[in-house]
N, C-alpha and C positions, 0 to 999 in steps of 0.2 A: 196757663192751660193748656188753652189750644193749642201755643209752639209745643208745647209738650209731648202732648198725646200727636200732633202733627211727626213730629219727630220719631215717636216709639212705632206710627203707621209704615213710615217710611222704612225703616228696620226691617218690620214683620212684611209690608210688602216688598220688598229685595228679594225675601227668602221664598214668599208666592209667586214672585216675577221668574225666578228661578225654576220651581217647580213645573207652570205653567210653561216656560220654553221648553224643558224636557216633552211635555206632555205633547204641545203644538209639533215639534219636531216628530215624536213617532206618528202621530195623526198623517202629519204631511207624507211621512216617507211611505210609511205602512196603509195608509189610508182606513186604519179601523180604529175606533173609541175602544181603551182599554181600560177594564177596570183593576188591575194588578200597579197601576202607576203608585197607588199611595199605598201601597207594602211594600214596594220597591225601595219609597223615601225611608220607610222604616224601618228596612233592614241599614240602610245608609247611616241614619241614629244608630241603630244597636253595634255597629263595626264601629263606630265613636267611644262608644260605652267602652268596649271590650279592649278598645286602643287604649283608652284612658288607664281601665283597669290593670291592663298586664304590659303594655312597651310602653307607660310614662306619659306626661301629661304634655304631651306634643302636640298642636293642633292640627298645625301643618302636616304631620303622620297622617292623625284621625282624618282630615280630608283627602287624601293621597289614598287611603284603604277604604274611606267610603267610595270613592271615585272607578276604581280599579274593581270592589266587590257587585257593587251595583252594577256595572257595565258588565262583567261575566255574568251577571245577572240577567241582564238583558238579553246576553247571548243565549242562554239558557229558552228565556222567554219565547225568542222568536224559534230557535229551534220547536217547539212544543206546541207553540199555538199559533203559529204564523208559515214557517216554513213547508206545511206538508197541505196547508187549506187554502194556497192563492186564489185557485182556481174552484173553491166549494164556494155553496153561500155564505154568506158573511155571517152570519149567525155563528159559528161553528167554533170560529176563530174567536167572537167574543164570549161565548159560552167557556172556552180556552181559559180567556183572561180570567175570567172569576173563577173558576177551579182552580189558575196556580194564585190567586191571590189568596184562596183560602188555605191553601197548601202553605205558602210561608208563613201566614198567621200563626198558624197552628205551630209550623218548624219552629219557629221563634217563640212558641209559649212552651214548647218542651223543651228549647236547650237553656232558655235562658227563664222560663219559670212566670206565671202571668201579672204578677204585684208590678208596679213602677217600678223603675230604674232611676236613679239619682247620677245629673254629669256633675263633675267638680267646676267649679267656676274658677276659670283659669286665667279670667281679665281682674279680678277684684271688685272692688268700688271707684275704680279709678275715671276721670271724665274729663274731656275740656272744657272750656267754657268762652263763648263766642259773641261776642255782642250781649251778654246777660243767659243767651242759650246753653245748655248743658247737653253734650254729645258725649256717651260713655265710649269706652275703647271699646265696647263689645260691638256697637252702632257702627262705628267706622271700618273693626273688622268687616264685618258682614257687608257694608257698602263695597267695599275693597274685594273684597272675594267675589261679589257678585259682579261689578264695572268689569274687573278681569276677564272672568271668565262670559261676558257678554260680548266683549272688544275678541277675545280671542276666536269663539264659536262664529263671527262676523266674518274676519278674517278667511277664517276655515272655511264656510261656506263660499265664500265669494272670489277666494284666493285660489283654490288648492284645487288639483283635479278630483278630487273624491268629494269634497263639498260642491262643486258643480255638478256632478253624478247624482250627488244628495238632492241638488234643487230639479235635476232636471226629470229625474222618477218621481217629484212630488206633484210635478206640473202632470207629467203620463208618463204610465210606466210601457204601453207598448210603441210609444214614438223612441222611447230611451233606449228599449232594447233592440228597436230597427237601427239606431245608430250604431248598436255593438256595444252600451252597458248593460254590465250584468245585475239584472235586477234584483236578484234573489241576495247578492254580496252587499250591494247600497242599501238596498231594506234592513240587513241585519247590521250593518255599520249607523245606519241611522238609528235604530233600537238601541243599540248597545251606546250611542252617544246621549241618546236621552234618558236611559236608565243612571247612566251615570253621572250626569245632572242632576237627576234627582236622588241620585245618593248624594253627593255634596248640599244640597238642600238639607236632606236629611241628619245630615252632619252641623250644618247651621241653626235646624229647628234644637235638634238637643241641647246645642252651645247657648241659645238664645233665653229658652225656658228651662233649661236645667232637669228637667222629667220625661221619661218616655216610658211608653206601653206598648207592648205589641198589635195592641187592637187600636193605634192612632192611625191604622193606613186609612181605615173607612173614609172619616172625619177627611182625614189631609187630601186623600185621591179626591173626594167631591170638592174639597175646594181649589184644586188645581185644576179638576174641569172647568168650575164656574170661571177660573181666571181665564180658560185658555178662549173660553166660550165667551168671556165679555169683548176680548181682546179682538175674537177673530182667531177661530181653533185651527184657519191654516197658515194665521200669521205669525211667525216667531215676535217678531216687533210687538207685534199688537197685544200678543200673550202676556210678554215684559209688561205691559202698560196695563194691561187689564189686573195683571198682579200687584202692581202698585196702588191703583185705585180701591180695589177691593183691600186692602190693608192700611191704605187711611182713614177711609169709611168704617172700618170696623172700631179703628182707637176713635176716631171723632165720634162714632157713634155712644160710645158708652160714656162722652160729656150729660150726655141727655137719657141715655136707659142704661138697665141696668148691666153687668159685665157678663151675663147669663143673655142680655140679647144680642150678643156680638155677630153671633152667626146669623141670625134673622136679618140686621140690618144688611150685609152683605148679599143676600141671599132675595132683598127686599129690592136692593138696587141689579143685580143680575136680570130682575124680573122687569123692572120696569125700563130699562137699555133696552132689552131682546123686544119688548111691545114696539118699540118705535123702532130699533132697526135690529131684527131678527139673524142678520149675517155677522152682527159682530161691529164694534166701531169702527174698525179700521179693514174692513174686507168692503170692497166696492159692491156691491147689489148687479146680479147678473141680470140679464135677459131673459 
């Protein structure tokens, strides 16, 4: 049972990792905590629902649409919440993201209804047996998608001009502007990419659990924030590891506690680690 729960934790943690990578990317580039991230993930999940309902059962198409729709929402969020307030007090943008999250939540409730929606199981009950360990096709697909996206994002950040501009802006916006980098355009790109990754995470969540609701964004957004803080909110790699740790601990925790204690276990882990290392596991403490 331990190994089975470990595999479930890795599958769930891979989705959490993708959620927290998008969060860390937005925070690193824009420099602000966002409270709309969970609702962008929810938007990706509902994009998958309507893709399956009207465009067939192609999971690749659902992932692509989730990426594009959430990326476009990232552009809109940046225009409304960040672009006009770069030189304003930080709490203005923070409050704008709260309002944007409420708008998205209510918009989806008006369009899709407040009830839960079911997502068709495109994988069936198929699984692979490896040394007595049962790994479902759904878990293999999630591992593959997350791994490919992480590798592509790593190459993008380290090998392309836009990616290096994103890293420069995340380190120092003023110095980046002095060497000719368009900081507003770069932060827009970073916010779009972070939201696009959140949309893909929403599609994977919908496929993994099979049920979505318009109000799922609040809890999911808090979970993404916790994963990013656990690994280091300014570290993309640390946020990914934080997501994996939270997913594993949640699923191992239900071996000893009830399933309703799943979130309690993850938040207690976060509190315990932050008491010892408040900057996160993978960020060096500054003097």
